[in-house]
N, C-alpha and C positions, 0 to 999 in steps of 0.2 A: 286368324281366329276372330270371329265376329263377337258381338257383345250380347247383352241381355235381350231376350225376347220373351215377354211374359206369356205369349201364346205358344212358345216353343216350336216355331215353324219358320225359321229364317230361310229366305231365298238367297243363296250365296251370290248368284249372278246379279240379282237386282241390288243387293246391298254393297257388294264389293267388286262388281264387274268393272266399274270405272277406275278403281284403284289398280286393278290388273292392267288395264289398257295404259294407264299412266306410267306404271313401272316399265312396261315394254318401251314406251316412248323415251324413257330416260335411260334405256340401254340394258335393262335386265334381260339376259338371254336364257337363263336357266328356267327350270320348271317353277311355276307359281301355282300353288295348290291351296284351295280353300278347304276348310275342315268342318264337317257336320258333327255336332255333338248333342243336339236335341233330337228327340225321336221324330219330330215333324220336319226337320231341316231338309231342304231339297236343292237340287242343282248345285251341289258341292262336289269337289273333286275327291275327297277322302272322307272317311267316317271313323270316329273313335270306336273302339270295342265297347259293347254294352249300351250303345246310345238308345236302343229301343225302350230303355227304362228311364231315360234322362229327360227331365223337364226343368222348369224354372225353380222348382223346389229341391233340386239336386244340389248338394254342396259344391262350391267352387273347388274345394280340395279334391273331391271325387272326380270332377271333370279334369282337373290337373293330372290326376293319376291316369285317367283314360288317355289323355293327350301324350303323356310320357311313354306309355306302352305302345301307342301308335307310332311315335317317332322312333322308338327303339326298334320295333319290329320292321318298319319300312326302311330305316336308314342307319341308325347308330350301330346295330349289330353287324352291319355290312361294311362298317368303317367309313360311312359317309356323314359329313357334317351338314347341318341345315341352319337356316336362319328362321327365326320365329317372329311374326308380327301380330300383335294383338290390338284390336280396337276396343275401347271402352272396357267392359268386363273381360274381354278376351285377353287383355294384358295381365289380369290377375290369374287367369287360367295358365298362362305361360309361366308366371312366377310360381304358381302352385306345382306345376310339372317339375320344374327344376328344384324347388324346395324339397319335395318328397324324395327325389333322387339324392340330393345333397345330404339329407338326414338319414338316408338308407332305411326309409320306412317300408313297412310291409306292403306288398302289392305293387311297388314301384320297380322299374327295371334297375339293373346294377349301375348303369351309366347312361349318359346322353351326350352326343356330340352336337352342341348348339354353339355356333360361332358368334352369332349376333342375335340380340333380343331387342325389339323395338315396340314401344307401346304408344298409343295415341288416345288421348282423352280417357285415361285409365285412373280410377279413384284409388290411388296408391295408399292414401291415408284416410279413408272414409270420404265423406263429402258428396256422395252421390245424391242427386236431388231429382232424379227422374221418377216416373210412375212406378209404384211398388206392387199394388194389387195383392199385398200381403204375401209376397213370394220370398222364399228363403234367400235367394241370391241377392235380391234387392236389400234385404235386411243386413246381409253380410257386408255389402258395399257401403252401407250407412253405419256400420259398427253396431247395429241394433241387436246383434247376436251377443252383445257384451264384449265385442272386440276379439272374440275367440279366433276367428280366421286371421285377423290382422296380426295377432301375436304369434300365430303359427308360421306365417309366411316369412321366409328369409328376406332380408333387405335387398340383396343383389345376388341371388343364388347362382352357384356355379356347379356344373357337373364335375365330380372328382377327377382331377388330372386334366381338365380341359377348360380354358378360360373363355367365358362368355362376355362379350362387349355389350353393355346396356346403353340404350338411348331412350329417353322419355320426352314426349311432345304434348303440349297442351295449349289452350287458348283462353285468354281472359274473357272472350266473348262467348265462351261455352257456358250455357245455362244449366246443363245437365251434370257436368263434372267441372267445377271451377278450376281454372288453370293452375292455381296454387296447389291443388291436390294432385293434378295430373303430373306435375313435376316435383312432387314431394319426395320421390325416391332419390337418394343420393347417388345418381348414376353418373358415369364419367362424361356423358353427353346429354344436354338438356336444351330444349327450345321452348320458349314461352312466347306465343304470338300475342301482341297487345290488343286490347279491346277495340281500338280504332280500326283494326284490320277487318273486323266483322266476321271472323271465321267461327262458326258455331260448332256444336258437337259433331254431327254427321259430316260437316264440312271439312273436318280434319282428314277425311279419306276420300274427298271428292275433288273435282277439277276446279281450279281457280286460275285467273289470269292476273298478270302484273306481279308486283312485289309488295311486301308487307313489313310493318314494323315488328320487331321481335327482339327478345333478349336471348343470347346464346351462351351456354356454358360448354366448354370443350377442354377437358383436363389435359389432353395431349398438347394443347396450345396455351397452357397456363390455366390456373384455377379461377381467375377473375372473370365474371360475366362481361360480355360486350353487347352493346346495343347496335342494331342496324335497322335502317328503314328500307333495306333492299333484300330482305329474306325471301327466298322462293317459297312456293306453296308447300304445305306439309308433306305431300307424297314425294315431292322432289327431295325433301330432307330425309325421308325414309330411304330413298334410293342411295343417297350418299352414306347414310348410316350403315347400310348393308355392304357397301363397297369399300369404305375407308374407315380407318380409326382416327386419323388426324387431319386429313386434307379437306375438311368441311367446316 
């Protein structure tokens, strides 16, 4: 799931094509599908229902409902589990999809089978500092809506009867969503890249070489955070989050 586009016309191949290539390089052999949710989105693999009416003034909760229904129709009702990855605002859309299902709200499907949920540079507790252009989605990410969306979103939503493993990733060098906000969700797995690594907002889903200083929390290996100066690039961390619960 891509993030905010105030022009509502994201090119999925341009924005996340490199991420797809990297996941393939790291051994992901299953389908990788980008999702269109704005009316002007193009070159995406799937599209949420009703997107012809969606732009940057559409509530994130509404986009979450559309995503939930897409996942249910394409996968869950057929007994197939999926992994969801959201970049920037896309992570909030993932949370909204699972929140509505967990709360059994009107218009959401009865259940979802989501095995893993990963977010990169997502403003989980406000803190978005990108360009707004007076768009509703931007205000919601800044809590300028009075915090209404933030109060509605469940902390780590789960589909009833199915455990979803959450991973959140952020960077101190991110000037759009400060790292402290990106890892504010009390997820079982968290990675915060340090500022000296120089990984900016869009860099969280692009190619990098070498290793980076980072603090990693992994509840499966104990609750205490550990520092390393040999963390692999963020998309490598995504691939591990999708494959394993503890061995990363």
